[in-house]
C-alpha positions as CSV (number, residue, x, y, z in Angstrom):
1,M,113.0,135.7,48.3
2,S,115.5,138.3,47.2
3,Q,114.1,141.7,47.3
4,D,117.0,142.9,45.1
5,H,114.8,142.4,42.0
6,P,112.6,145.7,41.1
7,R,109.2,143.4,40.7
8,A,110.0,142.3,44.4
9,G,107.4,144.0,46.9
10,A,104.8,144.7,44.5
11,R,102.9,141.8,44.4
12,S,99.1,141.8,43.7
13,A,96.5,140.6,46.3
14,R,96.4,137.6,44.2
15,E,100.2,137.1,44.6
16,R,100.6,137.4,48.0
17,L,97.6,134.8,49.0
18,F,99.4,132.6,46.5
19,L,102.9,133.4,49.2
20,L,100.6,132.6,52.2
21,A,99.3,129.2,50.9
22,I,102.8,127.7,50.1
23,P,103.2,126.6,53.9
24,F,100.0,124.9,53.4
25,L,100.3,123.3,49.9
26,F,104.3,121.8,50.7
27,T,103.7,121.0,54.0
28,G,101.2,118.5,55.7
29,T,98.9,119.1,58.7
30,T,99.5,117.2,61.7
31,R,97.2,114.3,62.1
32,P,94.7,114.0,64.7
33,A,95.6,112.2,67.8
34,G,95.0,108.6,67.4
35,A,94.4,108.9,63.3
36,A,95.7,106.1,61.1
37,G,98.8,106.5,59.1
38,L,98.6,105.9,55.6
39,G,100.7,105.0,52.7
40,T,100.4,104.2,48.7
41,E,101.0,100.9,46.8
42,L,101.3,101.1,43.1
43,V,99.0,98.8,41.6
44,A,99.5,99.7,37.8
45,S,101.7,101.6,35.6
46,G,102.8,102.6,32.0
47,L,98.7,103.6,31.3
48,D,98.0,106.1,28.8
49,F,96.5,109.1,30.4
50,P,94.3,107.1,32.8
51,V,91.2,109.2,34.5
52,Y,89.3,107.0,36.2
53,A,88.7,103.2,37.4
54,A,85.6,101.2,38.7
55,S,84.7,97.4,39.6
56,P,81.6,95.6,39.1
57,P,79.9,94.9,42.3
58,G,81.4,91.9,43.8
59,D,83.9,91.8,41.2
60,P,87.5,92.1,42.6
61,R,88.7,93.4,39.4
62,L,89.5,96.8,38.7
63,F,88.4,98.5,34.8
64,I,90.8,101.2,34.4
65,V,89.4,104.3,32.2
66,E,91.9,106.0,29.7
67,Q,90.8,109.3,28.4
68,R,91.6,108.4,24.5
69,G,89.0,106.0,24.8
70,V,90.3,102.4,26.1
71,I,89.1,100.4,29.3
72,K,91.8,97.8,30.7
73,V,91.6,95.6,32.8
74,L,93.4,95.0,36.4
75,E,93.2,92.0,37.2
76,H,95.4,89.5,39.8
77,G,98.0,92.6,40.1
78,Q,98.3,93.1,36.1
79,V,96.9,94.8,33.6
80,L,96.0,92.6,30.8
81,Q,97.6,93.6,27.2
82,T,94.1,93.2,25.5
83,P,91.5,96.3,26.4
84,F,88.0,95.2,27.5
85,L,87.1,97.9,25.8
86,D,88.3,100.5,22.6
87,I,86.6,103.2,21.4
88,D,89.0,105.4,20.2
89,P,87.8,106.2,16.9
90,L,84.3,107.3,18.1
91,V,86.1,109.5,21.2
92,F,87.6,112.9,20.4
93,P,91.1,112.8,20.4
94,V,93.1,113.7,23.4
95,S,96.4,115.9,23.1
96,E,98.1,116.7,25.9
97,F,95.7,117.9,29.0
98,D,91.9,118.3,27.2
99,E,88.3,117.8,29.1
100,R,87.1,115.8,26.6
101,G,87.3,111.9,25.9
102,L,86.1,109.0,28.0
103,L,85.4,110.3,31.3
104,G,83.2,107.8,32.9
105,L,82.1,104.4,33.7
106,A,79.6,102.7,35.2
107,F,78.4,98.9,36.3
108,H,74.9,98.1,36.2
109,P,74.0,96.8,40.0
110,K,73.1,93.4,38.0
111,Y,76.0,93.7,36.3
112,D,76.9,89.8,37.0
113,I,73.1,88.7,35.3
114,N,73.0,91.0,32.6
115,G,76.8,92.3,31.7
116,F,75.4,95.8,30.9
117,F,78.0,98.7,31.7
118,Y,77.7,102.2,30.5
119,V,80.1,104.9,29.5
120,K,80.3,108.8,29.3
121,Y,82.8,110.2,26.2
122,N,82.7,113.3,24.2
123,D,82.5,112.4,20.5
124,N,84.4,113.9,17.2
125,D,81.7,116.7,17.6
126,W,82.6,117.4,21.6
127,R,78.9,116.0,22.6
128,T,78.5,114.1,25.8
129,V,77.4,110.7,24.6
130,I,76.2,108.3,27.1
131,A,76.1,104.7,25.7
132,R,75.9,101.1,27.2
133,Y,77.8,98.2,26.1
134,Q,77.3,94.7,27.4
135,V,80.4,92.1,28.4
136,S,81.0,89.2,25.7
137,A,79.3,85.9,26.3
138,G,82.4,83.9,26.0
139,N,85.3,86.5,27.8
140,P,84.5,87.9,30.7
141,N,87.8,90.1,30.2
142,L,86.4,91.4,26.9
143,A,83.6,93.3,25.8
144,D,81.4,93.2,22.9
145,S,82.1,96.6,20.8
146,A,79.1,95.7,18.5
147,S,76.6,95.9,21.5
148,A,76.7,99.6,21.8
149,F,73.4,101.3,22.6
150,V,73.4,105.1,22.4
151,I,71.0,106.3,26.0
152,L,71.9,109.6,25.6
153,T,73.0,112.6,24.1
154,I,73.8,116.4,24.7
155,D,75.2,119.0,22.5
156,Q,78.4,120.9,23.6
157,P,78.8,124.3,23.3
158,A,82.6,125.0,24.1
159,P,85.5,122.0,24.6
160,N,85.8,122.1,28.4
161,H,83.3,121.6,31.5
162,K,82.4,118.3,30.8
163,G,81.6,116.7,34.1
164,G,82.5,113.1,34.3
165,T,81.4,110.6,36.5
166,L,78.0,108.6,36.6
167,N,77.4,106.4,38.9
168,F,74.3,104.0,39.8
169,G,72.6,105.4,43.1
170,P,73.0,102.4,45.9
171,R,69.7,102.7,46.9
172,D,67.5,103.3,44.1
173,G,69.1,101.7,41.5
174,Y,68.6,105.1,39.0
175,L,71.9,106.2,36.6
176,Y,72.9,109.3,38.0
177,I,75.2,111.6,35.1
178,G,77.0,114.9,36.4
179,M,77.1,117.4,33.5
180,G,79.3,120.4,33.4
181,D,77.8,123.9,32.2
182,G,79.4,123.1,28.9
183,G,82.1,125.6,29.4
184,N,83.5,129.2,28.1
185,E,84.0,131.6,31.6
186,G,81.5,132.3,33.5
187,D,78.7,130.3,31.9
188,P,77.8,132.6,29.6
189,S,74.4,131.2,28.9
190,N,73.5,130.6,32.5
191,Y,73.0,126.8,31.8
192,A,73.6,125.8,34.9
193,Q,70.4,127.6,36.0
194,R,68.0,127.3,33.1
195,D,65.0,125.1,32.9
196,D,65.7,124.3,29.6
197,S,69.4,122.6,29.6
198,L,70.6,119.7,30.7
199,L,74.3,121.2,31.3
200,G,75.3,122.4,34.9
201,K,72.8,119.3,36.3
202,M,73.0,116.3,37.7
203,L,70.5,114.4,36.1
204,R,68.7,110.7,37.2
205,I,67.5,108.5,34.5
206,D,66.0,105.1,34.9
207,V,67.8,102.9,32.3
208,D,65.5,99.4,32.9
209,G,62.9,101.6,31.9
210,D,61.3,102.0,28.5
211,A,63.9,102.4,25.7
212,P,66.2,104.7,25.5
213,Y,65.5,105.1,29.1
214,A,62.7,106.4,31.6
215,I,62.1,109.5,33.8
216,P,61.8,108.0,37.5
217,L,58.5,109.0,38.8
218,S,60.3,110.5,41.8
219,N,62.7,113.3,39.9
220,P,61.4,116.4,41.2
221,H,60.5,117.6,37.7
222,A,58.8,114.3,36.4
223,E,55.7,116.2,35.1
224,P,55.3,118.0,31.5
225,G,56.8,121.0,31.0
226,L,60.1,122.3,31.9
227,P,62.4,122.1,33.9
228,L,63.4,119.0,31.8
229,D,62.3,115.7,33.4
230,E,66.0,114.3,33.8
231,I,66.9,117.2,35.8
232,W,67.8,116.1,39.6
233,A,70.3,118.9,40.7
234,R,71.3,122.2,39.3
235,G,73.8,124.6,39.8
236,F,76.9,123.1,38.9
237,R,79.8,124.2,37.3
238,N,82.1,121.0,36.6
239,P,80.8,118.6,38.6
240,Y,84.0,116.1,37.2
241,R,84.6,113.4,40.0
242,W,81.3,112.8,42.3
243,S,80.6,109.2,44.2
244,F,78.2,108.0,46.7
245,D,78.9,107.0,50.0
246,R,78.4,103.2,49.5
247,K,77.1,102.4,53.1
248,T,75.2,105.6,53.6
249,G,73.7,106.6,50.5
250,D,75.2,110.6,50.7
251,L,76.4,112.0,47.6
252,Y,79.7,114.0,47.8
253,I,80.1,116.4,44.2
254,G,83.8,117.8,44.0
255,D,82.7,120.9,41.8
256,V,85.5,122.5,40.2
257,G,85.6,126.5,40.5
258,Q,85.7,129.5,38.6
259,A,88.9,131.7,39.6
260,L,88.8,131.2,43.1
261,W,87.2,128.6,44.7
262,E,87.0,125.1,44.6
263,E,84.3,123.5,46.4
264,V,82.8,120.1,47.8
265,D,79.2,119.5,47.9
266,F,76.8,117.2,49.8
267,Q,73.3,115.5,49.0
268,P,72.0,113.7,51.6
269,A,70.4,110.2,50.8
270,A,67.3,111.1,52.0
271,S,66.9,114.0,49.3
272,A,63.9,114.2,47.4
273,G,66.3,116.2,44.9
274,G,65.5,119.6,43.2
275,E,68.5,121.4,45.1
276,N,70.4,124.5,43.5
277,Y,74.1,124.7,44.1
278,G,74.7,128.3,43.2
279,W,76.7,128.4,39.7
280,R,77.0,131.4,38.1
281,L,74.8,133.1,41.0
282,M,77.7,131.7,43.5
283,E,81.5,130.3,43.4
284,A,81.1,127.9,46.4
285,S,79.5,130.5,48.9
286,H,80.8,133.6,47.8
287,C,78.5,135.7,45.3
288,Y,79.9,135.7,41.2
289,N,77.4,136.8,39.1
290,P,75.8,139.1,40.5
291,T,78.6,140.0,42.4
292,D,76.9,140.8,45.7
293,Q,72.9,139.9,46.6
294,C,73.2,136.7,44.7
295,N,71.4,134.4,46.9
296,P,67.6,134.2,47.1
297,G,67.7,131.9,50.2
298,Y,66.9,128.4,48.8
299,L,70.8,127.9,47.3
300,V,72.8,124.9,48.9
301,L,76.4,126.4,49.9
302,P,79.1,124.0,50.0
303,I,80.1,121.6,53.0
304,H,83.6,122.7,52.0
305,E,86.0,125.1,50.2
306,Y,89.3,126.4,49.7
307,R,91.1,129.0,47.5
308,H,91.8,128.4,43.5
309,I,95.2,130.1,43.6
310,F,97.5,127.8,41.8
311,H,94.7,127.7,38.6
312,C,93.6,124.4,40.1
313,A,90.8,121.8,40.3
314,V,88.8,120.0,42.7
315,V,88.6,116.2,42.1
316,G,85.9,114.7,44.4
317,G,86.8,111.2,45.4
318,Y,85.4,108.7,48.0
319,V,83.6,107.6,51.7
320,Y,86.0,105.1,53.0
321,R,84.1,102.0,53.5
322,G,87.3,99.3,53.1
323,E,88.4,96.9,55.8
324,A,91.7,97.5,56.1
325,I,91.9,100.8,57.2
326,P,88.8,100.8,59.8
327,A,89.7,103.7,61.7
328,L,88.9,105.8,58.6
329,S,85.9,104.2,58.2
330,G,83.6,107.0,57.3
331,S,86.3,109.4,56.0
332,Y,86.0,111.5,52.7
333,F,89.0,111.7,50.8
334,F,89.1,113.9,47.7
335,G,92.0,115.9,46.2
336,D,93.2,119.0,43.8
337,F,94.5,118.1,40.2
338,C,97.5,121.0,39.9
339,T,98.9,120.2,43.2
340,A,98.8,116.6,43.4
341,A,97.4,117.5,47.6
342,I,95.2,115.0,49.0
343,W,92.9,115.7,51.8
344,S,90.2,113.8,54.3
345,F,87.4,114.6,56.4
346,R,84.5,113.5,57.8
347,F,80.9,114.9,57.7
348,V,78.4,114.2,60.7
349,N,75.3,115.6,61.4
350,G,76.1,118.9,59.1
351,M,79.5,119.1,60.6
352,I,83.2,118.3,59.7
353,S,85.3,117.1,61.8
354,E,88.8,115.2,61.7
355,F,90.3,117.5,58.6
356,T,93.4,116.2,57.6
357,D,96.1,117.1,55.1
358,R,97.0,113.5,53.8
359,T,99.5,114.6,50.7
360,A,102.4,114.0,52.6
361,E,101.6,110.4,53.2
362,L,99.9,109.8,49.9
363,S,102.1,111.6,47.1
364,A,104.1,108.1,46.8
365,G,107.5,110.3,48.0
366,G,106.4,112.7,44.9
367,E,105.7,110.1,42.5
368,V,101.8,111.0,42.0
369,A,102.0,113.8,39.7
370,W,98.5,114.8,38.3
371,I,95.5,113.5,40.1
372,S,92.8,112.9,37.7
373,G,90.6,110.8,39.8
374,F,90.1,108.3,42.5
375,A,88.8,104.8,42.4
376,E,87.1,102.6,44.4
377,D,87.1,98.4,44.5
378,S,84.3,96.5,45.1
379,A,85.5,95.9,48.5
380,G,85.5,99.6,49.3
381,E,89.1,100.2,49.4
382,I,90.4,103.7,47.5
383,Y,92.5,104.4,45.0
384,I,94.6,107.3,43.3
385,V,94.3,107.9,39.5
386,D,97.7,109.9,38.1
387,R,97.1,110.8,34.7
388,G,100.7,111.5,34.3
389,L,102.7,113.7,32.1
390,A,102.7,111.5,29.1
391,E,101.5,108.8,27.5
392,G,102.7,105.4,29.2
393,Q,103.7,107.4,32.2
394,G,99.8,107.1,33.9
395,E,99.7,105.2,37.2
396,L,97.3,103.7,39.7
397,W,97.8,104.1,43.5
398,K,96.5,102.0,46.0
399,I,95.9,103.5,49.4
400,V,97.1,101.1,52.3
401,P,97.8,101.4,55.6
402,D,101.3,102.7,56.8
403,G,104.2,99.6,56.6
404,T,101.7,97.3,54.9
405,T,102.3,97.3,51.0
406,T,102.9,94.6,49.5
407,G,104.1,95.8,45.7
408,V,106.0,98.5,44.7
409,S,105.6,100.9,47.8
410,A,106.3,104.4,48.0
411,S,109.4,103.8,50.0
412,E,110.8,101.4,47.7
413,T,109.9,103.9,44.4
414,S,111.9,106.6,46.5
415,S,114.9,104.5,47.4
416,L,115.4,103.7,43.4
417,A,114.7,107.6,42.4
418,L,117.5,109.7,41.6
419,R,117.8,112.1,44.5
420,L,117.7,116.3,44.1
421,S,118.0,118.9,46.1
422,T,114.9,121.1,47.6
423,A,114.7,124.0,44.4
424,T,115.9,127.2,45.8
425,P,114.7,129.3,46.0
426,N,110.9,128.1,45.5
427,P,108.8,129.9,44.8
428,F,111.1,131.9,42.4
429,S,110.5,135.0,40.2
430,I,113.9,135.1,38.3
431,K,115.7,131.9,38.7
432,T,115.8,128.4,40.7
433,R,118.5,126.1,41.3
434,I,118.4,122.3,41.7
435,D,121.7,119.9,42.6
436,L,121.9,116.4,41.4
437,E,123.6,114.5,44.6
438,P,127.0,113.2,43.1
439,G,127.2,109.8,42.1
440,S,124.7,109.7,39.4
441,D,126.0,109.5,35.8
442,R,123.9,112.8,34.3
443,S,125.6,111.7,30.8
444,R,122.3,109.3,30.9
445,L,119.8,111.6,32.6
446,N,117.1,113.7,30.6
447,A,115.6,117.3,32.5
448,A,112.4,118.9,31.5
449,V,110.0,121.6,33.0
450,Y,106.3,120.5,32.5
451,S,103.4,122.3,32.5
452,P,100.5,121.1,35.0
453,A,98.7,120.2,31.9
454,G,101.7,117.6,31.1
455,R,102.7,120.0,28.4
456,L,106.6,120.4,27.8
457,V,107.6,123.5,28.5
458,R,111.3,123.4,28.2
459,E,114.0,120.8,28.7
460,L,117.2,121.8,30.4
461,S,120.9,121.5,30.4
462,W,123.1,120.3,33.0
463,A,125.7,122.7,34.5
464,P,128.5,122.3,37.1
465,G,127.2,121.7,40.5
466,L,127.9,123.4,43.8
467,Q,128.6,120.0,45.9
468,G,132.2,119.7,44.0
469,S,133.9,117.2,41.4
470,G,131.0,114.8,39.5
471,S,128.2,117.1,40.7
472,A,125.6,118.8,38.9
473,A,123.0,121.2,38.7
474,L,119.7,122.6,36.7
475,E,118.9,126.0,36.8
476,W,115.3,127.5,35.2
477,D,114.7,131.0,34.8
478,G,110.8,131.1,34.4
479,R,111.1,131.0,30.1
480,D,110.0,128.1,27.7
481,A,112.1,127.0,25.1
482,R,111.5,130.1,22.8
483,G,112.8,132.2,25.7
484,V,109.2,133.7,26.0
485,D,108.4,134.0,30.3
486,C,105.8,131.7,31.5
487,P,103.4,132.6,33.4
488,S,102.8,132.4,37.5
489,G,101.7,129.0,38.7
490,M,102.6,125.3,39.6
491,Y,105.4,123.7,37.2
492,L,107.1,120.1,37.4
493,L,110.3,119.3,37.0
494,R,111.5,115.8,35.7
495,V,114.7,114.2,35.5
496,S,114.8,110.6,34.0
497,G,116.7,108.4,32.2
498,D,118.4,105.2,33.0
499,G,115.6,103.5,34.9
500,Q,114.9,106.1,37.3
501,D,112.9,109.3,37.8
502,A,112.7,112.1,39.9
503,R,110.1,115.1,40.2
504,E,110.8,118.7,41.9
505,R,107.4,120.8,42.0
506,L,108.4,124.3,41.2
507,V,106.4,127.3,41.6
508,L,106.8,130.8,39.4
509,L,105.8,134.3,40.5
510,R,105.8,136.7,38.2
């Protein structure tokens, strides 16, 4: 980066950390010796803001959750045109990136018998709603929209930190519900630690008991008075995506950080509940409020944390238990929303091993834009949910052994894509330039910069390229369409048209 600009050489401590992290975000670490090589296979595209997917027990289909309030069926490699469920009118309308909407789906362990499934969404009053629906009697690919039965409604004080996932425990059959702290910076009402609030908690209820639900007698607070009986664990800021290891029953939780740290939390299958994972006393393993002497001695620290430098958010994933990649059985996969980074590790006897950066293998040649979730099918295979930049641009990618893809693979996508040079410089503070390789007709191509939330920042115009006749280039000075300086952070350049698409991540430093 040039030192001629007056701002150069006067970086803040945060910006210096930003620069130090660049090599780790744009280059993958070396795989451990003997580790399995991976790739991705595109299994669904044209989705509208997908955030999750799930399968009923023993069912080969995948049910894809779109944030706007629609669930679609992926069957035999095709997304069925008729939605399985459409509750769009009930769900808070999603515009650009919003933390509200339809966020979770869980199938009853006896779905094949009772046809019950459960959804988690925010209604038009922002409230979190847990509702049960039932599949239609005559069509397994269509839910009965009239079967809605509201299990639980939780008021929300702000538009963010809603959690997302709900799951049935693989050993106890109870429904677990991850709840964020309700939003606002720093959890000002301390909901995550309060006994009288369900916010910032992991809840555990029995949906097979009394209507609308019963409290399991083994819940840690299943007695009169506070804390509330539904509380299984506490101290979460935003446990957006979490999952059970289907083999061991262990629980892995990706809890989104406040300003500096992202974390992965762990609860062993043998737990009796009652853990406190620290927020807002701590952010990951660091004091937050108070700023020192914050741990009374009983807080459970994360098993993994990383710096929240790019205004990012951890996206919890799954422990791999499929059969296609046996060498990775027991490896936990998770990612980051803003950078589309993906990692894996094993957690055994309280220790992490084989920590591996999988981004280069699983970014689908740069096609994966914004990771909004992971998914696990009934066979234990894992998928990456890409929310996309706009409606109709969401995708679902399957993690597969390298070289064995049978659909549209990352390598095939890359061979069809436009060719862009690496942005130079990147990171940048004044201007960056990207060249389009000769041979592409720029008159058919559109170029634009997007924010991590998928918001259009600015459309770019073509300039003569440096590579001779017929070449073209793009330049961006870090300003939006109004000419206002954009804040530091990660952005995405997208060039598309004529059936082709190319993307480049840009890092702006102010």
